N, C-alpha and C positions, 0 to 999 in steps of 0.2 A: 576342285573345291571352290566354292563361291564365297564372296564377301558381301554382306548386306549392312548398310549404314542407314539409319533412319533417325531423324530429329524428332524427339518427343518432349514437348514442354520445356524446350531449351536444355534438355538432357540428351546425351548421346546414347542411343540404344543400338547395341551391336550384337549380331547373331553370327555364331560360328556354325555353319552347316556343311555337311559332307555330301559328296557324290560318289560314294563307294570307297572313299579313302579310309584307311585304318588309322592313320596318324592323327594326332591332335592338332589344335590350331591355337595360336597365341594372339591375344588381343592386346595391343599396347595401351598404356594408361593415358587417357585423354579426358580431362574435365570430369563432370558428374555423369556417370554412365549407368545404363541398364544393359547388362551383358548376360546373354544366355547361350549355353552350348548346345550340342546335339547329344546323341546317345552313344558315341564312339570313343569318348574320352578326350578331353580338351585341356589345354593349358590356358587359363584365363587370368590375366594380370591387369590390375587397374592402378591408377595413380593416387593423387592426393584429394580426389573428389569424394562426395558422398554417394557411394556406388551401391547398386543392387546386382548381385551375381547369382545366376542359377546354373548349376552344373549339369543337371539331369543324369541319365544313366551313363555308365562308363567310368573308368578310373580317371577322375579329373584332378588336375593340379591347380588349385585356386590360390592366388596371392592378391589380397585385397588392397595392399599398399597402405598409404597414410589416408586417414579419413574415417568417418563414422559410417561403416558399411553394413549392408544386409546381405547375408549369404543364405540362399534358399535351396533346400532339398525337399522336393515334393513327396518323397516316399522313402521308406527305410532302405529299399534296394539301391537307391541312388547314392547312398553313402559308401558302399563297399568299394574299397580301393582308393578312395579320395584322399588327397593331402590338402588340408585347408589351413591357410595362414591368414588371420584377420589383419595382421599388420598393426601399425601404430594407430591409436584412436580407440573409440568404443564401438566394437563390432558385434553384430547379432547373427546368430545361426538359427534358422527355422527348420525344424524337423517334424514331419507328419508320420506318426506311428500307426495310423488307422489300419494299414494293411498287415500289421504284425499278427502272427498266429498265437502269440502269448503276451502276457503282461510285460511291461517294460519298467526297468528300474534305472533312473538316471539322476546323477548328482553333479551339479556344476563344479568346476575345478579352477585352480589357479590358472589364469590365462597365459602366464609366462611359461608354464610347464606343458610340454607336449603330452597329449593323452590319446589312447586308442579308444574309439567309440564305434561299435558296430562295424568294424573293419575299416574305419577311416581314422586318419591321424589328424588331430585338431590342435591348433595352438593359436594364442592371441585372440581368443573369442571371449568377450565379457558377458554377453547376454544370450539368453536362450528363449526361443519361441517354440514351444512344444505342444503338439496335439496328440493326445493319448490314443491307445488302442481300444478295442471293445472288451478288454479284460482289466484286471486289477493292476493299475500302474502306480509307481511311486516316483514323483519328480521332486527334487530338492534343488532350490535355486542357489545363487551365489551372492556376491556383494552388490550386484547391480539390478536393474529393472528387468525382471523376468516376466514372461507371459506364458502361462500354462493353462491348457484346456484339457480336462481329464477325459472327456468322452464317456463311453459306456464303462461299466465296471465300478467296483468299489475302490476308488482311487485315494491316494495320499499325496497331497500337494503342500509343499513347504516353500515359502518365499525366501526365508532367511533375511539377509540384509537387502536394502533397496526398496523402492516403491513398486511393488509387484501387482500384477493382475492375474488372479487365480480363479478359475471357474471349474466346478466339479463335473458338470454334465450329468448324465444319468448315473444311477447307483447311489449307494450310501457312502458318501465321501467324507474324508477328514482333511480339513484345509486349515493351514496355519500361516498367517502373514509374516510373523517374525518382526524384525526391526524395520522401520520405514512406514510410510503412509500407504497402505495397501488397499486394493479393491478386490473384495472376496465375494464370490457368488456360489451359492450351493447348487442352484438349478434343481433338476428332478432328484427325488430320493430323499431319505432321511439323513441329513448331513450334520456334521459337527464342524463349526467354524470358529477359529480363534484369531483375533486381530493381532495380538502380541503388542509390541511397542510401536508408537506412532499414531497419527490421526487416521484411523482406518474407516473404510466404508464396507459394511457387511450386509448382504441380502440373502435371505434363506431361499427365496423363490418357492418352488413346489415342495411338498413333503413336510413331515414333522421334524423341524430342524432345531438344533441347539447352537446358540450363537453367544460367544464371549468377546466383548470389546477389547479387553486387556487394558494396558496403560494408555493414558492420554485421552483426548476428546474424540470419541467415535460416533459414527452414525450407523444405527442398526435398524434394519427393516425386515420383519419376519415374512411378509407376503402371505402366501397360502399355507394352510396346515396349522396344526396345533404345535406352536413353537415355544421354545424356552429361550429367553434372551436375557443376558447378563451384561450390564454396562461395565462392571468392574470399576477401576479407578478412572478419574478424569470426569469432565463435564460432558456427559453423553446425551445424545438424542436417540430415543428408542421408540419405534412405532410397531404395533403388533401386526396389523393386517387382518385378514380373515382367519377364522379359527379360534379355538380356545387357547389363548396364549398365557404364558407366565412371563412377566417382565420384572426384572430386579435391577434397579439403577446402580447399585453398589455405592462406592464412595464418590464424592464430587457432587456438584450442582447439576443435576440431570433434568432433562425434559422428557416426559414419558406419556404415551397415549396408547390405549388398548385397541381401538377400532371396534368392529362388530364382534358378536358372540360373547360368551361368558369369559372374561379375562381377569387375571389376578395381576395387579400392578403394585409393586413395592418400591418405594423410593430409596430405601437403604439409608446410609449415612449421608450427610451433606444437605444443603438447602435445595430441595428438589421441587419441581413443578410437574403436577400430574393433571392432564386435561381429559375432560369427559363431556361429550356433547349429547344432551338429552333429545334434541330435535332430530339429529341425523341418525342416532342409534337407538331411538326410543323403541323398546320392545325387542330389539335385536340381541340384547345381552344384558345380563346382570353381573356387573363387575364387582370385584373386591379391591378396594383402593386403600393403600396404607402408605402414608407419607414417610414413616420410619423416624429415625432421629434427625436432628437438625431443625431448621426453621423452614417448613415446607408450605407450598401453595397449591390449593386445589382450584382448578379452573373449570367452572360449570357454565356451559352455554345452553341457551334455550330453556332456562329454569323458569317455571311459572308458579304462581301462588305465593305461599309464605315460606320463608327460609330463615331459620335462626341458628347461628353458629353456637356450638356448645364447646366446652373444654375439649382440647385436642385429644385427650385420652378416652373420650366417650364416643363409642361407635354410633353413627347415624345412618339412616337409610333414606334413599331418594325414592321418588314415586315409581320409578321403573325397577325397583328392587336392588339397585346398586348400593353397596355399603361403603363407608369411608371412615377412617380414623387416623389420628396423629397428623392433623394439619393445623398449622398456626395461622396461615393467611388464606383468604378466599378472594377469588376473582369471579364475580357472578354477573351474568348478563341475562336479562329477562326476555319477555315476549312483548307482543302488542297489547297485552292485557295489563290490568293494574296489579303490580307486585308489591310485596312487603318483604324486604331483605334486611336482616339484622346481622352485622358482622360480629367479630369477636375482639379479642385483645390485640390481635396482630394488625399488620398493614393490609387492609382489604380494599378491593376495587369493586364497587357496586354500580351497575348500570341498569337503568329502568326501562329504556326504550320509550314507547309512545303513550303508555297508559298513565293514569294518575297514580304515581308510585310513592311509596314510603321507603326511604333508605336511611338506615341508622348505622353509623360506623362504629360506635362505642370506642374502645381503646385503639391505639396505634395511629400511624400516619396513613389515613384513608383517602381514597379517590372516589367521590360520589358524583354520578352523572344522572340527573333526572330525565334527560331527554325531553320529548314533547309531553304535553299534558300539564295538569296542575299538581305539582309534586311537593312532598315534604321531605327535606333532607336534614339530618342531624349528624354532624361530624363526630361529636363526643370528644374524648380526650385525644391529644396528639396534634401534629401539624398536618392538617387536612387540606385537600383540594376539593372544592364543591363547585359543580358546573350547573348553571341555570340556563335551560334552553328556551326555545320559543314557546309561547302559550300564555305566559304571564301568571300572576297571582300565586307564585311559588312561595313557600315558607322555608327559610333556611336558618338553621341553628348551627353556627360554626363550632361552638363549644370551646373547650380549653385548648391551649397551644396557639401557635402562630398559624392561622388558617388563611388560605387564599380562596377567593371566590371569583369565578369567571361568569360573566353575564353577557350573553350574545343576543341582541335584539335588532340585528341588521334588517329584519323583515319589516320593521315599523317605519311608516312614512310620516307619521305625525310627530309633533315635538315631544321629546322625552326629557324628564328631569331625574337626576340622581344626586343624592347627597348623603353624607355620613355625619351623624350627630351622636356623640356619646358612643354607645356600643351598638347603635342601630343604623342600618343603611336602608334607604327606601328608593325604589324605582317607581316612576309614575304609572307603570303597567300593573301595579298592585303587588309586586314582589317585595318581600321584606326579609332582610338579613340581620341577624343579631350575632355579635361577637366576632365578626370578620375583621381581619387585619389588613390584608392586601386585596385590592379589587382590580379586576380587568373588566372594562365595560366597553362593548362594541354596539354602537347605535346605527340607525338608518339614515334616511334622507331628510329628516326634519331638522329644525333649528333647535339644538339641544343645549341644555344647561347642566353641566356636570361639575360637581364640587367634591374635592377630597375630604374636606372637613377634618375630622379627627383620625382619618385612616392613616395607617403606617406607611402605605404605599398605594399608588394608583397607576393604572395603565389605561388611558382613555383613548379610544378610537372613535371619533365622532362622525366620520363619514362626511357626506355633503351637507349643505345647509349652513346658515350663519350661526355658528356655535360659540358658546362661552364655556371655557374649561379653566378650572382653578385647582392648583395643587396644594399640598400640605407641607409637612415637615420632612417627608421622606424623599428618596430619589425616584421621582415620578417621570412618566413618559406620556406624551401627548401627540396624537396624529389627527390630522384633518385633511380633507381634500378640497373640493370646490366650495365656494362661499366666502364670506368675509368673517373671519374668526378672531376672537380675542382669547389669548391663552396666557395664563400667568402661572409660572412654575412654583413660586414660593420658595421655601428653604430646600436644601438638598441639592444633589447633582442631578439635574433634570435634563430630559431630551424633549425638545419642542420642534415638531416637524409639520410644516404645511406644504402640500404639494399641488394645491389647486388654484393658485392665483387669488384674485380678489384683493380687497383692502383689509390687511391683517395687522394685528398687534401681537407680537411674541415677546414676552417679558420673562427672562430667566429667573430674575430675583437673586437671592443669595445662592452660593455654591458654584461649583465648576460645571457650567451648563453647556449643552450643545443646542444651537438654534439653527433651523434650516427653513428657508422659504423659496418657493419656485413659482415662476410665472412664465407660461407659454404664450398666452394671448392676453389682450386687454391692457388697460393703462392704470391698474390699481396701484396704490401706494402701500407698501408693507414697511412696518417699523419693527426693527429687531433690537432689543435691549438686553445686553448681557448681564448687566447689574454687577454686584460684587462677585469676586472669584475669578479664576482663570478660565475664560470662556472661549468657545469656538463658534463662530457665526458663519454660516454658509449661505450664499446667494446663488441660486442656479438659474441659468439663462437670463442673467440680469439685463433687462431691456430687450432680450431676444434680438430681433432685427428692429423692432419698433416698440415692443411691449414691456410694461412693468417699470416701476420706480421703487427705489429702496433707500431707506435711511437706517444706518446701523451704528450702534454705540456700544463699544466693548465694555464700558464702565471701568471700574477699578480692577486691578490684577493684571496679569500678563495674558493678553487676549490675541486670538488668531482670526483673521478675516479670510474667508475663501470666496472667490468670485469666479463663477464659471459662465463665460460669455461666448459660447461656441457659435451661436447663430449670428453674431454681430458682423456687419459689413462695413461699419464705420472705423475710422482711425482712432483708436483709443489711446488715452494718455493717463498715466497714474504714477504718482510719487508718494510713497508712504510717509505720512507725517501725523501729528496729533489730530489734525483735521484735514482730511483728504477727499478729493473728488475723482471718480472715474469719469474723465471727460468723454462725452458722447456715449456713456454707458449707463446713465440713469442711477448712479450710486453715489451717495455721500456717506462718509464714514469718519468716525473719530474714536480716539482712545483705543487704537489697535497697535500692537507692538510687532506683529509679524503678518505677512500677507502671502496668500497663495492665489494667483490669478492665471486663468486660462482664457485667452482672448479668442477673437474670431478671424475674419478674413481680411481685416484692414491692415494698414501699415502702423503698427503700434509701438509706443514707447513706454516701457514699464520699468520702474525703479523700486527696489526694495529698501530695507532699512538696516539697522544695526544687528538684528537677529537673523536667524535662518529663514529664508524666503524661498517660495517656489513660483517661478515665472515661466509661462508657456505662451509663446507668441502665436502658435498655430500657423495659419496661412498668412501671407503678406511678408513684406520686407521689414522686419521688426528690429528694434533696438532694446536689448535687455541688460540691466545693470543690477548686480546682486548687492553691491556695497559690502557691509559687514556680515558676519555669520557664515555658516556652512550652507551655501545656497545650492538649489537645483534649478538650472536654467535650460530651457529647451526652445529651439527656434522653429522646428518643423519646416513646413514648406516656405520657400522664399529665400532671398538673399539677406541673411540676418547678420547683425553685429551683436556679439554677446561678450560682456565683461564680468568676470567673476568677482573682482574686488578682493577684499580681505577674506580670510577663512579658507577652509578646505572645501572647494566647490566642485560640483559635478555639472559639466556642460555638455549638452547634446546639440550638435548642429542641426540634425534632422530627425531626432527622436527614433532612430532605427528604421526609417523609411528611405527609399531610394529618392534622392533629390539632387538634381544636377546643378542647382543654383550655388553660387559661391558664397559660403558663410565665412565670416571672419571671427575667430574664436580666441579669446584672450583669458587665460587663467588668472593673471596678475599675481597677487601675493597668495601664499598658502600652498599646501600640497593638493594639487588639483588633478581631476580626471576629466579628459576632454575626448568626446566621441566625434569623429569626423568621417566623411566619406568623400567621394570623388569631387574634385574642383574646390575643396575647402582649404583654408589655411588655419593652422592652430599654433598658438604661442603659449608655452607653459608659464612663463614669467619666473618669479622667484619660487623657491621651494622644491620639493621632490615631486615631480609631475609625471603623469602617465597619459599617453595618447592611445586611443583605440581607433585604429584605421579599419573601416568596414568597406571592403571592396567585393563582398561575396556575390554581388549581382553583376560584376563587371567581367569583361572578356579580354582585356589587354594584358600584356606582360608587364611585370613589375620587377625592379631590381634596386635595392638600396641597403645601406648599412646604418644602423641607429648610432647617431652621435649627439653630442650636446648642441651642436650648431644647427644650421639649416639643412634639412633632409628633404630632397625632392623625390616624391613617390612617382610622379610623372610630371609632364610639363605644366599642368594646372593644379596639382595637388602637392602640398608641402606642409611641413611643420618644423618648429624650432624650440629649443630649450626643454627637451623632454628627456627624462632619465630612464623611462621604461616604456614598453610598447605591448599592446595587444593587437595582433594583426589577423584579420579575417580575409583570406584571399578569394579570388573568383576563379574563373575557368581558364585564365591565362597561365603562362609559365612564370612562377614567382621564384625569385631568388632574394631571400630576406635574411639578414643577420641581426640578431639582437645585441644588446649592450651588456653592461656589467651588472644590471639589476635583474630582477625576476621578470621574465618576458613570457608571453603566451603567443605562440605562432601557429596558425591554422592555414594550411595552404589552399584548401578548397580543391576544386577540380583542376586538372592540368598536371603536368610533370614538374613538380616543385622541388626546390632545394631550400631547406630551412636550417639555420644555425642559431643555437641559443646564445652563444657567447658565454659570459660569466654568470654566476649565481645559479639558483635552482629554477630551471625553466620548464615550461610546459609546451610540448610540440605535438601537433595533431596533423595526421595526413588526411587525404581525401581521395577522390577518384583520380586515377592516373598513377604513373610510376614515380614515386617520390623518394627523395633522399633527405633524411632528417639527422642532424648532428647536434647532440646535446652540448658537446665541448665541456668546459669546466662546470663544476657544480653537480648536485644530485638532481638529475633531470627526470621528468615524467613524460613518457611517450604514450600516445593514444592512437590505436588504429581505428579509424572512423569511416563508416559508410562503405568502404571498398574492401571486400574480402578476398580479392584475387589479384590486386595490382602487384607488379614487380617492385616492391618497396625495399629500401635499405635504411635501417635505423642504427646509428652509431652513438653509443652513450658518451664516449669520451672519458675524461677523468671523473671521479666521483662514483657514487653508488646510484645507479639509474634503474628506473622501473618502467615496465611495459604493461599497459592495460588495453582492453578492447571495449569499444562502444559501437557495436554493430548489431542491427536488427537482423537476426538470422537464426535458423534452427540448427546450424552447425556449431560444433564445439571448438574450443581452443586446443590445438595440438602444437606444442612447442618443444623443440629439442635445442637447448642452448649450445650443444656441442656439434650439431649437424643441421645446418639450415635446410638441407635437402629433405629432411623428414618433417618439416613444418607443414601443417595441413589444417583442414577446417577453415575457420575464419583467419588463420595465419598462412594460408596458401600463398606462395610467392613472396613471403616476407623473409628477408635476410637480416640477421642481427649481429652486432659486434659491440662488445663491452657493455652488454645489458646484464645486470646482476639479478634483478627481481622481476617476477612476472605475476600478474593478477588475472585470474580466469573470469569466466562469465557464469551466468545461471544455467549452465549446461554441464554435461559430463566431460570434463576437460582432462587432457593429458599434458602435463608440464614436467619436463625433465631439465634439471639444472646442469651445472658444469663444475669444474674444479675449484671455482671461487666460492665464497660464502654467499649463498642465494637466500632470498626470502620468496617463497612460492605460496600463493594464496589461491585456493580453488573456487571459493564462493559457493553458492548453492549448486546442487548436482552431485553425482557420484564421481568424484575426481580421482585421478592417479597423479600423485606428486612424488618425484624422486629427486632429492637434492644432489645425489652423487657425492663426490668429494667436497670438502670444505665444511665449515661450521654453519650449517643451514638452519633457517627457520621455516617450518612448514605449517600452514594453517588450512585445513581442509574446508572449514566452514560447515554449512548444513549438509545433511544427507551422509550416507556411508562412504567414506573415502578410503583409498589405499595410500598409505604414506610410507615412504622409504627415505630415511635420512642419508644413507650412504656413509662413507668414511667421514670422520670428523665428529666434533661435539655438536650435536644437533638439538634443536628445540621444537617441540610439537605443541602448537598454540591452540588453546580453546578460549576464545575471547568474544563469542557472540552467542545470543540466545539460541540460534539455530544449531549451534554445536552441541548443546546439551542433548544427550540421547541420540547423537548422530550415528554411533556405532562404527567408528572408524577401525580400520586394521592398520596397526603400526608394525611393519614387517621386521624391523631390525633394531628395536630399542636396545641400547647397550647401557646397562646400569653403570653409574660412576662416570659416565661421559655424556649421555643424552639426558634431556630433561623434558618433563611435561609442564607447560606454562599455563596456569589457570588464572583467569580474570576473576578477582574476588567479587567485584560488583555484579558480574553476570551470574555467578553461582551462589551469591548471597552469603558469603562467608567472610570472616575476618581472620581466621586461622584455619589450618588444615586439620580435619578430623578424618583419619584414614585407618581402616580396619582391614587386615590381611589374613587370609586363611581360606578354609572351605566351609560351605554350608553356613554362611554368615547371616546374622540377623541384626536389624537396626537397634541402636541403643539411644534412648532419649529422643527429643523432638527437633534437634538442630540438624542442619544440613551435614551430610557425611558421605565419604567415599568408601567403597568396598572393593578389594582386589581379591579375585579368586585364584589361588595358586595353581589349581589343577588345570585351568584353561586360559589363564592370562587375561581374563576379562576384568575391566575396571568399570564399576557402576557408581552412579550418583543418586542419592535419595535426598530430596529437598526438605523433607520434614521428618526423617527418621521413622519413629513408630507412629507418626500421625497418619490419618486416613485420607488426607487430601492429595497425596502424591505417592506413586510407587517408584521404586528404583528404575533408572533408565541406563542403558548401556552407553558409556562414553566412548570406549575404545577397547579393542582386543590387542594385547601386546604379544606378538608372536614369539614363542620360545622363552618367555619371561615367567619365572616361577615364584618370584618374590618382588615386593615393592615396598618402599618406605618413604617417609617425608622428605628425605634427602634427594629423592628423584623428582621433586616438584619445585617449581618456582611460582610464587604467588605475585601477581601484579595488580 
C-alpha cells in the first residue's frame, strides 16, 4: 500500500490507494484536508479542519471530526456499507442518484439520530447536496441549506427550513422553498414553484410555469413560456419574460413588468408600480394592465404624442393596443418629438425629452422635466418639482402648493441675471416662472447677478465669473468657483461657499450661517462676515505657502473659526482672543469664541480659549495648548508638546501614524484620553484619565503592569497618572496587566500574555499563541485574525463572554465542556471559566456547560445547546436548532432577523422555560396569543398563533390586514399547548 501526500492551495490532499490489499487505510486528521479513498473500503478520519472526503466504492468508515466538512459519494453504489459520521460542526453529504434505476425518495433527518440510507449508516450530517435520477424523485430538506438538482422526471423538491437552492431540471416539477430565503429554478418543463416564507428568488426558465412568491419580498422571473406568476404577500418584483404571461402582484407594494407578447398584469392590493415600454415592445404585445386597489403607478416609456390621464376607474388604451385601468399615479417619459402630457390627481412624473413639450401636472405632488427645447410646464395643485433644461424661453407655471423650480443653464458663457419679484421669476434667457417658491439656479462662466427677492428659498450655483448673489428671508445656499464674488445671505440660516480664490466678500447676515472660502493660488483678499447668529467660518489653505489673505469677523453670537493651513511651511502662531492674528498665516480674525486650526510643516504654537477647540500641528515640532473646554489636540509628525488644560480633553501625540519623535503629552485637569506611541511620554494629571498605547507597528517585547505611578513601557516610552489603559501590541512578546478600571488589551502578533485586572475588561488576541486572563469582572474576549493559534482564554471571576472577529468562511464550533472539540475559527482555542459565547454570521455550533450560559448564534443556521444550568439562547436570524438542556432556560427573540426565522426548540418545558420577546421588535405592548388548530387572524393588531397539533408558533404583524402574512417564529418540539405564562416581554 502506498501513501501519497500533495499540497493543494495550502490544504492537505491525501489519497489512500491500494496495491491489491483488501484492508482499509486510515488517514490521521491534519489541518484542512482533501481526502479520497480507493474502491476497496477505507477508514478515513479527519480532524478539526474544513475537510472534503470522498469514499468511493467499498464499505468505508468515514469520520469527519470537528469542522464544517463535505462528504462526497459520486454514485448510489458508493454508499452501500458505508458508515458516515459528520462529527461536530455543519457537515454536508453529496449524493448523485443519476445511475439509479428508479425514482428516489429522500427526506433529511435529525443529524443527531443515526439513520440507514441506501445501505449506509449516516449520523451528524446537517446538509444534503442531492442530484436526482432520470425518474420521478422526491427530495425533502431539513433545517439547513440544502442543494437539490432534480434531473429528468417529474420531481418534487421541498427545501423546508434554511436558505435552499432547488432546481427542477427536465420534467414537470413541483418545487417548494419553505422557510428561509431560497433560490428556486424550474428549468425545462411546466413547473410549479412556491417560494414559501422568506425573501425568495424564483425563475421559471423554460416551459409554461406557475410561480408563487409566498410571504415576504420575492423576485420572480418567468423567462420563456406562457407563465403564471403570483407575488402573494410582500413587496415583490415580478418580470414576465417571453410568452403570454399572467402576473398578479398580490398584496404589498410590488414592481411588475410583462416584457414581450400579450401579457396580463394585475397589481392586486397595495401600492404597486407596473412598467410598460412602448419603444422596446411596440407591436410585440398588447398588454392588459390593472393597478388593482391601493395607490398604484403606471410607468410608460417611449410615449409619444398626446396623453391625458383620466379617472383611475376609466379604462384607457395606448397606441399599441395595451389597455390600463386603476392607476392613480403616472410616470411618463417621451421621445425626441414634441409631446403633450397631462397628469391626473395623483403624484405624477412627466418627462418631455428634447422636443418643445407641454407638461401639465394638475393635482398631486408632481415632477415635471421639460428637457431640451422650448417647453411649457404647469404644475397645478400640490407641492411640485419643475425642471427647466437648456434651450431657454421656457414658460413655467408652478401653480398652488409649495413648488420647487430647478433651472440649469451651465451651458451659457454670457452674463445671466435671475430675480424674483412678487410671484414672478425671470431669467435673462427668456424663461419665466410664476408662483414658484424655492429656486435652484445653476449658471455658466459669465459674471452673473442672481437675487432671491421674494423667494422662500434659493440655491444659487454661479460657477466661474465675477458674480453677485443675494439671498432672501429663507435658509439659502450659495456656491461659486473662480472669480471675485460678492455674496450676501440675508436672513435665515445660510450656506455661503466660495472655492475659487479671488477677492471675495461673503456676508452671512442674520441667522446661524456657514461661510467658507478657499484660495489655492493668487494674493486675493477675502472678507468673511458672520453677522448676527451662531456662525461657522471656514478658511481653507489660508495663505497656502504664499497665497491668499483673509479677514474674518464672527459678529454677534457664539462663533467658530476653522483655519486649514496644510500647505504652509512657515512657523505659525495663534492665540484665540477677541481680535487675533494667525502670524505668518495671512488671517486676521475677531469675535470668535472657538477655533479649529490645522497647520502645516512649520514649528507652530497654537493656543485655544475657554470653549472646546481643535488644534492640529501637522508636521513640525509644535506646541499646542487647549486651555478651557473639552479640546481635541493632535501633534502629528515632529516632537510635540501638548497641554490639555481644563476640561475633558482628547490628545493625540501622532494622530494614529507611526512617529518615532518624542512627544510630551500632558492632560492636566479633567478626565482626559491621551494617545501615545513609541518614544512618547504622557501624564494624565488630575481626574480619571485613560492612556492609549499604540505599538501595533513595533517588533520589540513589552512587559508592564498598570499603576497610578510611572509606568515604563520600554526605555524610551512611559506614562504616569493613568487610571485605565487601551493597549495595542505589535509583533513582539507582550506581557501586560491592566488595572482596576475598564481596560482594553490587544496583543497583536506574537505570543502574548494579557491580564485584565479588576473591572469589566476587553481582551483581544492576535496571531501567535496567546494567553488571556480576564481576572475579576465581567470580561469580554475576542478572537481576532488568528483562527488556528494555540490560545488559552481564562475568564476568571465574573460572567465572561467570548466573541469572534475573524474574516473566514469557517463557522464557530465551541464546546465549553471539551476544548478538544473546538473547531472552525475556534480551532486550537482552550477555554476556562467562560460562560457566554457569541457566534458569527455563519452556521455555528455552540455547546454550553453546567453553568448558566448565554449563547448567541447571530445570522446563520446555528445549533445552540445550553446543557445544564439556567441558560439564555438567542439564535438570531435564519433557522436555528435550540436546546436548553436541564434548568430554567430562556429562548430570546430580540432582533428583526429573528422574526420568521423558523427555529426549532427541541426541549421546551412549560412551567420552567420561557420565550423572551422584544416588544419593540415585534411592535407590541402586550401579548396577543391564540392557541388551537386551523387558526385565523382576528383584528389588525400584531398577534401570535400556536398550533397545538404541530407545535408551531407563528407571528402576524397586522392580523387580518393585507400587508403582512404570518411568519414562522419557532417550532416547539413535543409541545401541545402554550399560554401567556410561557412568555416574557422585554
